[in-house]
Every structure is written in C-alpha cells, then in structure tokens.
C-alpha positions in Angstrom: 116.9 222.2 210.3 118.0 225.3 212.0 121.2 225.6 213.9 121.7 223.8 217.1 120.7 226.7 219.3 117.5 227.7 217.6 116.3 224.3 216.8 116.1 223.2 220.4 114.7 226.5 221.7 112.1 227.5 219.2 110.1 224.4 219.5 108.9 225.6 222.9 107.1 228.9 222.3 104.9 230.2 225.1 101.5 228.5 225.5 98.6 230.9 225.6 95.2 229.7 226.7 92.1 230.6 224.7 88.8 229.3 226.2 86.5 227.9 223.5 83.0 227.1 224.8 81.3 224.2 223.1 77.6 224.5 222.6 76.7 221.5 224.8 79.2 222.2 227.5 76.8 223.6 230.2 74.1 221.2 231.3 72.0 223.0 234.0 69.1 221.5 235.9 65.6 222.3 234.9 65.0 224.7 237.7 68.2 226.6 237.1 68.4 230.0 235.6 71.3 230.1 233.2 73.5 233.1 232.4 75.6 233.3 229.3 75.9 237.1 229.4 79.6 237.4 229.8 80.9 234.5 227.7 83.0 235.8 224.9 81.7 234.3 221.7 83.5 231.6 219.8 84.0 233.8 216.7 85.5 236.6 218.9 88.0 234.2 220.5 88.9 232.5 217.2 89.9 235.9 215.9 92.5 236.1 218.6 94.3 232.9 217.6 97.3 233.8 215.3 97.7 232.4 211.8 101.2 231.2 212.7 102.3 227.6 212.6 102.2 225.8 215.9 100.6 223.1 218.1 97.1 223.1 219.6 95.9 221.1 222.7 92.2 220.1 223.1 91.0 219.6 226.7 87.8 218.2 228.1 85.6 219.8 230.8 87.9 218.5 233.6 91.0 220.2 232.0 92.6 217.0 230.8 94.4 217.0 227.5 92.5 214.7 225.1 94.1 215.6 221.8 97.3 217.3 220.5 97.7 218.4 216.9 100.0 220.5 214.8 98.9 223.1 212.2 100.5 225.3 209.5 97.8 227.9 210.3 96.5 227.6 213.9 93.5 229.8 213.4 92.2 227.9 210.4 92.9 224.5 211.9 91.3 225.2 215.3 88.3 226.9 213.6 87.7 223.8 211.5 86.6 221.9 214.6 83.8 224.3 215.3 82.4 225.0 211.9 78.6 224.7 211.8 78.8 223.2 208.3 80.4 220.1 209.8 78.0 219.6 212.6 76.4 216.6 211.0 76.6 213.3 212.8 79.0 211.8 210.2 80.8 214.9 209.0 83.9 214.3 211.2 84.1 210.6 211.3 83.3 208.6 214.4 86.5 209.3 216.3 86.8 213.0 215.5 83.1 213.4 216.2 83.5 212.0 219.6 86.6 214.2 220.2 84.6 217.4 219.2 81.8 216.5 221.6 84.3 216.5 224.5 86.2 219.6 223.6 85.8 222.3 226.3 89.0 224.2 226.1 91.9 224.8 223.8 95.5 225.9 224.3 98.0 226.7 221.6 101.7 227.1 221.2 103.2 229.1 218.4 106.4 228.1 216.6 108.5 229.6 213.8 107.8 226.9 211.2 106.1 223.6 210.6 109.2 221.5 211.4 109.3 222.9 214.9 105.6 222.3 215.3 106.2 218.7 214.1 108.9 218.2 216.8 106.9 219.9 219.5 103.7 217.9 218.8 105.6 214.6 219.1 107.2 215.7 222.4 103.9 216.8 223.9 102.1 213.6 222.8 104.8 211.5 224.3 104.6 213.5 227.6 100.8 213.7 228.0 99.6 210.6 226.0 96.2 212.1 225.1 93.3 209.6 224.7 92.7 210.5 221.1 96.4 210.5 220.1 97.6 207.5 222.1 96.9 204.7 219.6 97.5 206.8 216.5 100.9 208.2 217.3 104.3 206.4 217.1 105.8 206.5 220.6 109.3 206.7 219.1 111.3 209.9 219.5 113.1 211.4 216.6 116.5 210.0 215.6 119.7 211.4 217.0 123.4 210.5 216.2 125.3 209.3 219.2 129.1 209.7 219.3 130.4 207.4 222.1 133.3 209.6 223.3 133.0 207.7 226.6 134.7 204.7 224.9 138.4 204.4 224.1 137.6 204.0 220.4 134.3 205.9 219.8 131.8 205.1 217.1 128.8 206.9 215.7 125.4 205.3 215.8 121.7 206.2 215.3 119.6 206.3 218.5 116.2 207.4 219.5 116.9 207.5 223.2 119.1 210.1 224.9 120.8 209.0 228.1 123.2 210.6 230.5 126.0 208.2 229.8 128.9 210.5 228.8 128.3 210.2 225.1 127.6 213.1 222.8 124.1 213.3 221.1 123.4 215.3 218.0 120.0 216.0 216.5 117.1 215.6 216.1 117.3 214.8 212.4 114.2 215.5 210.3 113.4 213.6 208.2 114.9 210.4 209.7 116.6 209.6 206.4 118.9 212.5 207.0 120.3 210.7 210.0 121.0 207.6 207.9 122.6 209.7 205.2 124.8 211.5 207.7 126.0 208.3 209.4 126.7 206.8 206.0 128.8 209.8 205.1 130.7 209.5 208.4 131.4 205.8 207.8 132.6 206.4 204.3 134.6 209.5 204.9 136.0 209.3 208.4 135.9 205.5 208.7 134.9 205.2 212.4 134.2 201.6 213.5 130.7 200.2 213.4 131.2 197.0 215.4 130.4 196.3 219.1 133.5 194.2 219.9 136.1 195.1 222.5 139.0 197.0 220.9 142.2 195.7 222.3 144.4 195.4 219.1 144.6 191.6 219.4 142.2 190.7 216.6 144.0 188.4 214.1 142.7 190.2 211.0 140.3 193.1 210.2 136.7 192.6 209.0 135.3 193.4 205.6 134.5 197.0 206.7 138.3 197.7 206.7 138.8 196.3 203.3 136.1 198.4 201.7 137.5 201.6 203.2 134.7 202.1 205.8 136.7 201.5 209.0 140.2 202.4 210.1 140.7 199.0 211.6 141.7 199.8 215.3 141.0 196.2 216.3 144.2 195.0 214.6 147.5 196.2 216.0 149.5 198.2 213.4 146.7 199.1 211.1 145.6 202.3 212.9 147.4 204.2 215.6 145.2 205.5 218.5 146.2 209.1 217.7 145.0 208.7 214.1 141.7 207.3 215.2 141.2 210.1 217.8 141.9 212.6 215.1 139.1 211.1 213.0 136.8 211.3 216.1 137.6 214.9 216.6 136.8 215.6 212.9 133.4 213.9 213.2 132.6 215.9 216.3 133.3 219.1 214.5 131.2 218.0 211.6 128.2 217.1 213.9 128.5 220.3 215.9 128.1 222.3 212.6 131.7 223.7 212.8 132.2 222.9 209.2 134.3 225.9 208.4 136.8 225.1 211.2 136.9 221.5 210.1 137.5 222.5 206.5 140.4 224.8 207.6 142.0 222.0 209.6 141.7 219.5 206.7 143.2 222.1 204.4 146.2 222.6 206.7 146.7 218.8 206.9 146.5 218.6 203.2 149.3 221.2 202.7 151.4 219.6 205.4 151.2 216.1 203.8 151.9 217.6 200.4 155.1 219.3 201.8 156.2 216.0 203.1 155.5 214.5 199.7 152.8 212.2 201.1 150.6 212.8 198.2 148.2 209.9 198.8 147.4 211.2 202.3 147.2 214.8 200.9 144.6 213.6 198.3 142.6 212.0 201.1 142.5 215.2 203.1 141.6 217.1 199.9 138.6 214.9 199.3 137.5 215.1 202.9 137.7 218.9 202.7 135.6 219.0 199.5 133.0 216.8 201.2 132.8 219.0 204.3 132.5 222.2 202.3 129.7 220.7 200.2 127.9 219.4 203.2 128.0 222.8 204.9 126.4 224.4 201.9 123.5 221.9 201.9 122.5 221.5 205.5 122.9 222.7 209.1 122.9 220.1 211.9 121.5 220.6 215.3 123.1 219.4 218.6 121.5 218.9 222.0 124.4 220.5 223.8 124.6 220.8 227.5 123.8 224.5 227.4 121.8 226.0 230.2 120.2 229.3 229.0 117.5 231.6 230.3 116.0 233.9 227.6 113.9 236.9 228.5 111.6 239.0 226.3 108.8 241.4 226.9 106.0 243.4 225.2 104.7 246.7 226.6 101.8 249.1 225.8 101.3 252.1 228.1 101.4 251.0 231.7 100.9 247.3 231.0 103.7 244.8 230.3 104.0 241.1 229.6 107.3 239.4 230.4 108.3 235.9 229.1 111.1 233.6 230.2 112.1 230.5 228.3 114.3 228.1 230.2 116.6 225.7 228.5 118.4 223.0 230.5 121.1 220.7 229.0 120.0 221.7 225.6 116.3 221.0 226.1 113.5 223.4 226.8 112.1 222.4 230.2 109.6 225.2 230.8 108.6 228.8 230.5 107.2 231.4 232.9 105.2 234.6 232.3 104.7 237.7 234.4 102.4 240.7 234.0 102.4 244.3 235.1 99.7 246.9 234.7 100.8 249.8 236.8 104.2 250.8 235.3 105.1 254.4 234.8 104.1 255.3 231.3 106.3 258.4 230.9 109.6 257.4 232.3 109.7 253.7 231.8 113.3 252.6 231.3 113.8 249.1 229.8 117.3 248.8 231.0 116.4 249.6 234.6 113.3 247.4 234.4 115.3 244.3 233.2 118.0 244.9 235.7 115.5 245.0 238.6 113.8 241.8 237.2 117.1 239.9 236.9 118.3 240.9 240.4 115.0 239.9 242.0 114.6 236.7 240.0 118.1 235.3 240.6 118.3 236.5 244.2 118.7 233.7 246.8 117.0 235.7 249.5 114.1 237.4 247.7 110.6 235.9 247.9 109.9 236.7 244.3 109.9 239.5 241.8 110.1 242.8 243.6 108.6 244.9 240.8 105.0 244.1 241.7 103.7 241.8 239.0 99.9 241.4 238.9 99.7 237.8 237.7 99.0 235.3 240.4 101.7 233.0 239.2 104.1 235.8 239.3 103.1 236.8 242.8 103.7 233.3 244.0 107.0 233.0 242.2 110.1 232.3 244.4 113.6 233.3 243.5 115.2 230.6 241.5 118.2 228.7 243.1 119.4 227.4 239.8 121.8 229.6 237.8 122.2 229.0 234.1 125.4 229.3 232.0 123.9 232.2 230.0 121.2 234.7 230.4 119.9 236.5 227.3 118.0 239.8 227.5 116.7 242.1 224.8 118.4 245.3 226.2 121.7 245.9 227.9 121.9 247.6 231.3 124.5 249.5 233.4 125.1 247.0 236.2 125.3 243.9 233.9 129.0 243.3 234.7 128.4 243.6 238.5 125.4 241.1 238.3 127.5 238.7 236.2 130.2 238.8 238.9 127.7 238.2 241.7 126.0 235.3 239.9 129.3 233.8 238.9 130.4 233.7 242.5 127.2 232.0 243.5 127.4 229.5 240.7 131.1 228.7 241.1 131.5 229.1 237.3 131.2 232.0 234.9 127.7 233.3 234.2 127.3 235.3 231.0 124.5 237.9 230.6 124.2 238.7 226.9 122.2 241.3 225.0 122.6 240.1 221.4 121.6 242.6 218.7 121.9 240.3 215.7 122.3 236.7 214.7 120.7 233.5 216.0 120.5 234.6 219.6 118.7 237.8 218.7 116.3 235.8 216.6 115.5 233.7 219.7 114.8 236.9 221.8 112.5 238.1 219.0 110.6 234.9 219.2 110.2 235.2 223.0 109.0 238.7 222.5 106.6 237.6 219.8 105.1 235.2 222.4 105.1 237.9 225.0 102.9 240.0 222.7 100.5 237.1 222.3 100.4 236.7 226.1 99.7 240.4 226.4 96.8 240.2 224.0 95.3 237.2 225.8 95.8 238.7 229.3 94.6 242.2 228.8 92.3 242.0 225.8 90.6 238.6 225.9 91.0 236.9 229.3 90.7 240.2 231.1 87.8 242.1 229.5 86.7 245.6 230.5 85.6 245.3 234.2 82.9 247.8 233.8 81.3 245.6 231.2 81.6 242.6 233.4 79.9 244.4 236.3 77.2 245.7 234.0 76.5 242.1 232.9 76.5 241.0 236.6 73.9 243.6 237.3 71.8 242.3 234.5 72.3 238.6 235.3 71.5 239.0 239.0 68.8 241.6 238.3 70.4 244.1 240.7 68.8 247.5 241.2 72.1 249.4 240.7 75.5 249.0 239.3 77.6 246.8 241.7 80.6 249.1 242.1 81.2 248.1 245.7 80.8 244.4 246.8 81.3 243.3 250.4 81.8 239.6 251.0 81.6 237.6 254.3 82.9 234.2 255.4 83.1 232.4 258.7 86.0 230.2 259.9 86.4 227.9 262.9 87.3 224.4 263.9 84.4 222.6 265.7 83.3 225.9 267.1 86.6 226.9 268.6 88.2 230.3 267.8 85.1 231.3 265.9 85.8 234.3 263.6 84.5 236.0 260.4 86.2 238.0 257.7 84.9 240.6 255.3 86.6 241.8 252.1 85.8 244.6 249.7 85.9 244.7 245.9 85.5 248.1 244.3 85.1 248.3 240.5 86.6 244.8 240.1 89.7 245.4 242.3 90.2 244.3 245.9 90.4 247.2 248.4 92.5 245.8 251.3 92.2 249.0 253.3 88.6 248.3 253.9 88.9 244.6 255.0 87.5 243.9 258.4 87.9 241.0 260.9 85.3 239.9 263.5 85.8 237.8 266.6 82.5 236.1 267.2 81.3 236.8 270.7 77.7 235.7 271.1 78.0 232.2 269.6 79.3 229.1 271.3 80.1 225.9 269.4 79.8 225.3 265.7 76.9 227.5 264.4 77.8 229.0 261.1 74.3 230.6 260.7 74.4 232.5 264.0 78.0 233.5 263.4 77.2 234.9 260.0 74.2 236.8 261.6 76.5 238.4 264.2 79.2 239.4 261.7 76.7 241.0 259.3 74.7 242.7 262.1 77.8 244.2 263.7 79.2 245.4 260.4 76.2 247.3 259.1 75.1 248.6 262.5 78.3 250.4 262.6 78.0 251.5 259.0 74.5 252.8 259.7 75.5 254.6 263.0 78.5 256.2 261.3 76.4 257.1 258.3 78.8 255.6 255.8 77.9 254.4 252.4 76.3 251.0 252.1 77.6 248.4 249.5 75.9 247.8 246.2 76.0 244.0 246.8 76.6 241.8 249.8 78.1 238.4 249.1 77.7 235.5 251.6 79.9 232.4 251.3 77.3 229.7 251.9 73.9 228.3 251.0 70.4 229.1 251.8 70.7 228.9 255.7 73.7 231.3 255.7 72.0 233.7 253.3 68.8 233.7 255.4 70.8 234.4 258.6 72.5 237.4 257.0 69.2 238.7 255.5 67.6 238.5 259.0 70.4 240.7 260.4 69.8 243.3 257.6 66.1 243.2 258.4 66.8 244.0 262.1 68.7 247.1 260.9 66.0 248.1 258.4 68.5 247.6 255.6 66.9 244.8 253.8 66.9 246.7 250.5 70.6 246.1 250.1 71.0 243.2 247.5 72.5 240.0 248.8 73.6 236.7 247.2 74.8 233.4 248.5 77.7 231.5 246.8 77.1 227.8 247.0 80.0 225.4 246.7 79.7 221.8 245.3 80.3 218.9 247.7 84.0 218.1 248.2 85.0 220.9 245.8 85.3 223.9 248.0 87.4 225.9 245.5 84.6 226.0 243.0 81.2 227.6 242.6 78.1 225.4 242.0 75.5 228.1 241.7 74.3 231.4 243.1 71.2 232.3 245.3 69.7 235.7 245.3 68.0 237.0 248.4 64.2 237.0 247.8 64.6 234.4 245.0 66.3 231.6 247.0 64.4 228.8 245.2 65.7 229.9 241.8 69.3 228.9 241.5 71.5 230.8 239.0 74.0 228.7 237.2 76.9 230.6 235.4 78.8 229.2 232.5 82.2 227.8 233.6 84.0 230.3 231.4 81.9 233.3 232.3 83.8 236.4 233.4 81.1 237.0 236.0 81.9 233.6 237.6 85.6 234.3 237.6 85.1 237.6 239.4 82.8 236.0 242.0 85.4 233.1 242.5 88.1 235.7 243.0 86.2 237.5 245.6 85.1 234.3 247.3 88.6 232.9 247.4 90.0 236.2 248.9 87.2 236.2 251.6 88.0 232.6 252.5 91.8 233.3 252.7 91.3 236.3 254.9 88.9 234.6 257.3 91.1 231.5 257.6 94.2 233.5 258.1 92.6 235.4 261.0 91.3 232.1 262.5 94.8 230.6 262.4 96.3 233.5 264.2 93.7 233.2 266.9 94.3 229.5 267.2 98.1 230.0 267.5 97.6 232.5 270.2 95.3 230.2 272.1 97.7 227.3 271.8 100.5 229.5 273.0 98.6 230.6 276.0 97.3 227.3 277.1 100.6 225.4 276.6 102.6 227.9 278.7 99.9 228.1 281.4 100.7 224.5 282.4 104.3 225.5 283.3 105.0 226.7 286.9 106.3 230.2 287.1 104.9 231.4 283.8 102.3 234.1 284.3 100.7 236.6 281.9 103.6 239.0 281.8 106.1 236.3 281.1 103.9 234.8 278.4 103.7 238.3 276.8 107.5 238.6 276.9 108.0 235.2 275.3 105.4 235.9 272.6 106.9 239.2 271.6 110.4 237.7 271.4 109.9 234.2 270.0 106.6 234.6 268.1 105.3 231.0 268.4 105.1 228.0 270.7 107.2 226.0 268.4 110.2 228.3 268.6 109.9 228.4 272.4 109.9 224.6 272.5 113.2 224.5 270.7 114.9 227.3 272.7 117.6 226.6 275.2 117.9 227.7 278.8 120.4 230.4 277.8 118.0 231.8 275.2 115.0 231.8 277.6 116.7 233.0 280.8 116.8 236.8 279.9 113.0 236.9 279.7 111.9 234.6 282.5 114.9 233.9 284.7 117.1 230.8 284.7 114.9 228.7 287.0 111.7 229.2 285.0 113.7 228.7 281.8 114.8 225.3 283.1 111.2 224.5 283.9 110.1 225.4 280.3 112.9 223.3 278.7 112.1 220.3 280.9 108.4 220.7 280.2 108.9 220.4 276.4 111.4 217.6 276.8 108.7 215.6 278.7 106.2 216.4 276.0 108.5 215.1 273.3 109.2 211.9 275.3 105.5 211.2 275.8 104.9 211.8 272.1 107.6 209.3 271.3 106.3 206.9 273.9 102.7 207.0 272.4 104.0 206.6 268.8 106.3 203.7 269.9 103.4 201.9 271.6 101.2 202.3 268.5 104.0 200.8 266.4 104.7 198.0 268.9 101.1 196.9 268.9 101.5 195.9 265.3 104.5 193.6 266.0 103.6 189.8 265.8 106.0 188.5 268.5 104.7 189.0 272.0 108.1 188.6 273.7 109.7 191.1 271.4 106.8 193.5 271.8 106.9 193.4 275.6 110.6 193.9 275.6 110.4 197.0 273.5 107.5 198.3 275.5 109.6 198.1 278.7 112.4 200.0 276.8 109.9 202.8 275.8 108.6 203.1 279.4 112.2 203.3 280.7 112.9 206.2 278.4 109.9 208.1 279.7 110.9 207.4 283.4 114.4 208.7 282.8 113.1 211.9 281.2 110.7 212.4 284.1 
C-alpha cells in the first residue's frame, strides 16, 4: 500500500481511448461500396498502448462496456485478444470467444502498479457491471477499518461499506488479511471494545475480553475512566492515519512521565506499545479515505500543442478527470507560469463560461467554470499571482483554499503521474486520433473518386418547421478546418410550405450563381445533407449554371439517428452507396462538417422564428406599431423578457398607456394558459360535483383578469 494520499489518487489515471477495429465489425449490404482506406491498422494502434500496468475496458459496437480487466502490461494483454494464432473456434474458450466477437472498441487507464490496477478494476466493475464480468466478479468492496468516533466509546471494526455517518474510515487494505491483522493488533495493544452493547457503566461485571487483556472494560464503572479510553482512541486514530512517528513520540513521553512517577508497570505498558508502533511503521504504510478535496493539474507540451489533465478528488475519492487540448500556443515565448495562472483563473471563475485560453477540444469548449472549490489545488509550476488567487478563492469558499506547487515528495509524485497521463493523452489526440489531415483528404479523394484534392468543401443544409421560416445554411471546410468567415445564410424566398428539395435547389442556385458572376473560385466538393432527392435537386441547380462538373455528395442519415451517417451518395453514381467504416477518419471529418452545417442552419432558423413570434405577438396589442416594436426588440431582445417587464420598465419606450396595455395583454395570456391547463387537469377528476366546482373557480379567475 502507498500512503493515504497516493493510494486513493493513483488508482484513477486518465482514460485514453484507442479504437480497435475487429475484422467482422463492418457488415455492409451487397450493393454497398466499402471504404477502409483511412482506418488505422490494428498493429499500428496496438503500438500506441503503453506497457504500463493498468485497466482495459472492452466495448461493443454500441459503445457499451462489456468487459473490464486488469493487466501488468496493457499492450501485451490487449494484444492477446486479437492474435491471429488464437482465432480458432475453441482457442479462447466459449465465454471469451463470444466476448472477442463483440469487441469493437477498447479504452485503457494506466496506473502506477498492479495493486492500483486491482483496486480500480473492482471499482469500475462494480460501477458498470459489464456483461462478461457480472457473474464472475465478487460484488464486495475492499475491506476498510471503521473507527466509530461518532459514539461515546468508539470501537474499531472491519467494514466493506463506507457511509456518511460521522465515523472515520481507513483503507482499503490489500490483501484483506492485512485488515484482520491490523484490527487484531489494535485489540491486543490498545484494547478498544469489540461489543455492541450500550456503554453506561452499569454492567455488573466485565466480559472475557477484559480478563484476557483485549478490552479496557468501559462497561463497568471504575475499571476504565472515560479519559483513559479516549486516549486509547486517539492513539488508534494516529496509528491508522499513518502518523506512527508522532504516536511513538507521545508514547515515549508517557513512558518517561510514568517512570518519573514510579508507575513502572504503566511505563512498561507504554514502552511495549512504542516498540509495536515503531515496528509497524517499518513494515507497512496504511491508507485513509480522508475528507480531502483536491484538484491536481498536469500538462504535456510539444511545440504549439499542449494537453492538460485535471484529476479531481472529493472526500478522499477520485470522482472524475477532465482533459483539455491546445494546438495554437506560442512556441517561442510560452510561459508555463502564466499559462497555469490563466487556466486556474478561468476554470475557477464563477462568471466565465469556460476556459478563456482557447482550447480546441470539444469537451473543453463546452466546459463551464466550476462552482465547487476544493481544499487544495496542486499545480506543477508556481506562478506570481498565486497568493492573490488563493485569497479570492478562499473568500468565495468561506474557508482557506491552498494552491500548492510541490517540488518533491508524495504530492509531486502525483503531479508526475498526472503529467504522465497528459503525455499519453497528447499522443492519442495528436498522433493517433488526429492523423495528418492531408492524408485524410487524399484518402477521401481516392475513396470518393474525386477528380481533384478536396481542399475546399462547401456543405448545405435546410431548416424549417412545417415549412415556416424556411432557411438554409452553408459552411466551409478548408484543409480540414472550418472557415467561419465564409459561412453563408439563405432566407428561402421562392418556396412555400415544406419542400426540402426546392429549398435546397434555391440555396445552391443562389450561392453558385453569385460565385460565377463574381468569378470566385469554386469548391472542390459540395456536400448536401440529405438523400437522393436533395442531391438531385442540388445537381439540377448546378446544371442550370453549367457547373455540373463540380463534384457533389449526399450524406444520408439512418432513421431516428440524425446525428449519425448511414452512407454516402456520389452525384452520377447515386445507385451505388458508399459505406464508411465506423472508425474511419474520413467518416469523422464528414460527420464534423455535417454537424456544423446542421448547427448553423438550425441557429439561423431559430433566430428567424423568434423574430416572427416577437412581431406577431406584439401586433395584437393596440398602440404597438413597427417603430415601437423595433424599440422594444433592441432593448429587451426577446418576447419572453417583454412579457415579464413591468409598466415602469416599458414606459420609456412606448409610453405609460401602451406599457399598461402590454402588461395587461400578457397577464391575460397567462390566465388563459392557466385556465386551459386547469380544465385539462379537471377533466381527469372522477367526482362530477368537485370537477364542476373547480371549473367555476377557474372561469372566475379568468373573468377577474379580463
């Protein structure tokens, strides 16, 4: 066992995903054309798995964890599942053979040693309960020692369940026999009680435990003073917390004090206790699940790219980790201290929407500033405004927050471990999961049989609700990166009702008519979000402009799964669907472009719909014309905010009389909404008399409002 800090932290190293493609994973239709051009081979990906100890998680095609295992050498263990020499029907055994057939994905978590991998495996199995682990694994947690300081006369017991009951828990103990040996030592040496009876000092005589020197006998008045018993409890706590040196010093002082008072029998007792404690401290270190709340940061950087890792420990347990990536940092004047200071300020800010240093990872971009402040924050490098940030965070938390930059010892070891995982995350992010974009585009050109390299891709999507506020959006991807400056929005003018094909035709026609007239460069590939009808409509628009030579593809979504890609259609070969492997880098790029197109079109549609609702709602109010609607829109921004405004807030823009009309209008709307909801609820009541009475009450409310 390591010390209590490292033992609870190191078992949760950062998980890094490596996609392993099983030979039978892709099952296309007969008419499909299959592309495996951009799938990184199994051998290449296996080389990226470290040889460190850790835990691996097998997942099926749906992303569900089906098996969790531990390994002394992750690379060798994971590779063993995919060795061709074991591909025979009975080489694995029936259960493992079935597991191997279902493996579509692997994640792994590195640890410092096998013991930590052992603990982490059990924790993950208990949490996820994988199908192939469930009946093979013991559902017990590892043994802890519980010191019941929440009782007047505490005792120490073995438990496998940690509760928030005020007691102190120490562990886990591996192997379990260590917990039994430790509690036996406590009972023999410090003589805490082992019984469950109520201790009130009224027992007529002590039990056998007292007579064999394994209990101080607090149940019988006069045998043990409460102060003497609490002293033994404090000694046990020091022992379990690993503060053996402090405990040995205290026992030595008591021994000398008893000797000076010529209480030699008591002095001999303290002497023997001291020897036991010193011997124990030389043999083992115990771990405690203290109530420490700690955030640990570490990073790895090469050139302009950087991977940042954050491990979060809450009440002594690792509850999660986060990772962030940058790829546009300054290479010449990068300052680790300034970088970490900026990260901490943004991450722990209560007002910021996320990290303000432009991470490129999608998870990082969506990250919100945390509202929870830990007791300690550990960083690899000190920075100038650390004291100021400590003061600000301490005021927010109401208690002291420490920001530490340890240079040696256990805490530094933990930062080194976080940085070790940050390096692995860096490797996976920038060298495996994000291959050279030029190679991806070259393989896209080969797969789709494009006449030229697809350096510029323009993608279209249509958005509306039952034909209302019909719009289209176009996004641009240049050399694998989105170029937001060239995005375009289209308000569909010639189409009424829900007609996606005609809307797509208009958007494509307007876009490339202008490109042709302005003699701008045409894209290398046009991407249409839709199936064969949408693709044909867009192709017809290009034919009208004599631009049909521009390559075009349609991205077809599977039913009820609009965030996925079923297959691709190429203009001119619409009857020959192209299926991409689910782990293909080409597919990931197309999904990224398609998702961005959809987001852009839907965002524009929502803005148009909000403006329409705003205009139509206010038009029903007497005294509100176009100028007043414009004033209200500029100031309040939405119909919802106007509906909640008071007369005093509205009066400066429309006058007090009209402001009163607006407030009364929305009050009536709310009353009618309440009335309708009440009637729907009343219709479900069984008693007619009760229903009629409540209906009259609802009508009365509406009449009063009117």
